[in-house]
C-alpha positions, -999 to +999 in steps of 0.1 A: -481+364+347-484+328+343-465+302+326-463+304+297-461+341+289-439+367+285-443+402+294-460+413+267-488+390+265-475+368+238-480+331+245-442+307+236-446+271+233-410+253+235-401+220+212-381+200+227-383+177+203-368+201+175-336+202+197-335+156+205-335+161+164-307+177+156-286+161+184-299+130+173-289+144+131-255+153+146-252+115+164-262+099+129-241+120+107-208+115+129-217+078+130-215+073+097-183+095+089-164+083+116-178+041+101-165+055+064-134+065+082-123+030+099-133+013+063-111+034+043-087+033+070-088-006+074-086-010+039-051+007+036-035-010+063-046-046+047-029-041+023-002-067+013+030-056+027+050-064-007+028-037-021+048-006-006+076-009-025+101+022-020+106+041-050+142+045-046+167+017-036+209+017-029+235-006-027+269-012-024+286-041-046+323-054-056+331-057-092+318-087-102+295-098-076+259-095-073+232-081-045+195-089-043+176-055-053+141-069-036+127-103-033+086-104-027+053-119-038+021-112-050-008-118-024-035-101-010-051-094+026-074-131+014-039-146+014-050-153-025-026-146-053-026-136-092+006-149-098+040-135-088+048-099-099+055-084-127+089-068-135+101-044-164+131-029-171+124+010-180+162+015-177+195-011-182+219-001-157+258+007-175+279-011-155+262-044-146+231-062-152+198-067-140+183-105-132+150-116-122+138-151-112+113-167-095+113-182-065+097-195-032+088-164-013+076-173+024+056-140+044+074-130+073+060-141+111+039-106+119+029-100+091-006-106+069-005-145+055+025-149+075+039-183+067+019-189+036+039-194+005+036-181-028+059-180-061+081-147-054+102-121-078+133-114-069+157-093-085+197-089-087+218-071-097+253-081-108+286-059-111+306-056-142+344-056-138+347-011-140+343+006-106+317+036-101+281+047-100+256+026-120+219+034-120+189+016-140+148+018-131+119-007-135+083-012-123+069-042-104+029-044-107+008-068-083-017-079-101-053-087-087-068-122-085-102-119-107-125-122-079-110-090-062-137-055-067-103-037-062-080-024-088-046-027-087-021-001-080-008-005-116+029-007-125+048+008-091+083+027-103+118+021-090+152+040-096+180+022-081+212+036-073+247+011-073+282+018-063+305-004-076+336-006-058 
């Protein structure tokens, strides 16, 4: 018997190239999956902090006093802005009132765009004279600058529960 023959006398060829092509193809697919995953993770991690709103907020306030519910600005990864966040009151509180105001917002250190200032939005609740539990709902939207290819997340709903003492 000589190399290349089996017991039945049939000659066999070994195709080493196909094995390496298979490994190469798997490697290319794996690289594509890793690259796509990395891009998606980088996109979501770098969203501005202001876009991560809590869907529920709670606060306690004394009668006649006010409490800040939220304060933030509208800026993107490139530190550009399309103006302040857009506020829409969905349901009014029954024991107090909701007040909004525009104010200078400076991005805290440790966040993307740290130290930069934008026109921000503050949301306040001012309690009336009656004690009890009050609720209201609103949305905040963060429009993107016209050159940003990523669509806005749209209005983000928030439900607020206030205990008035």
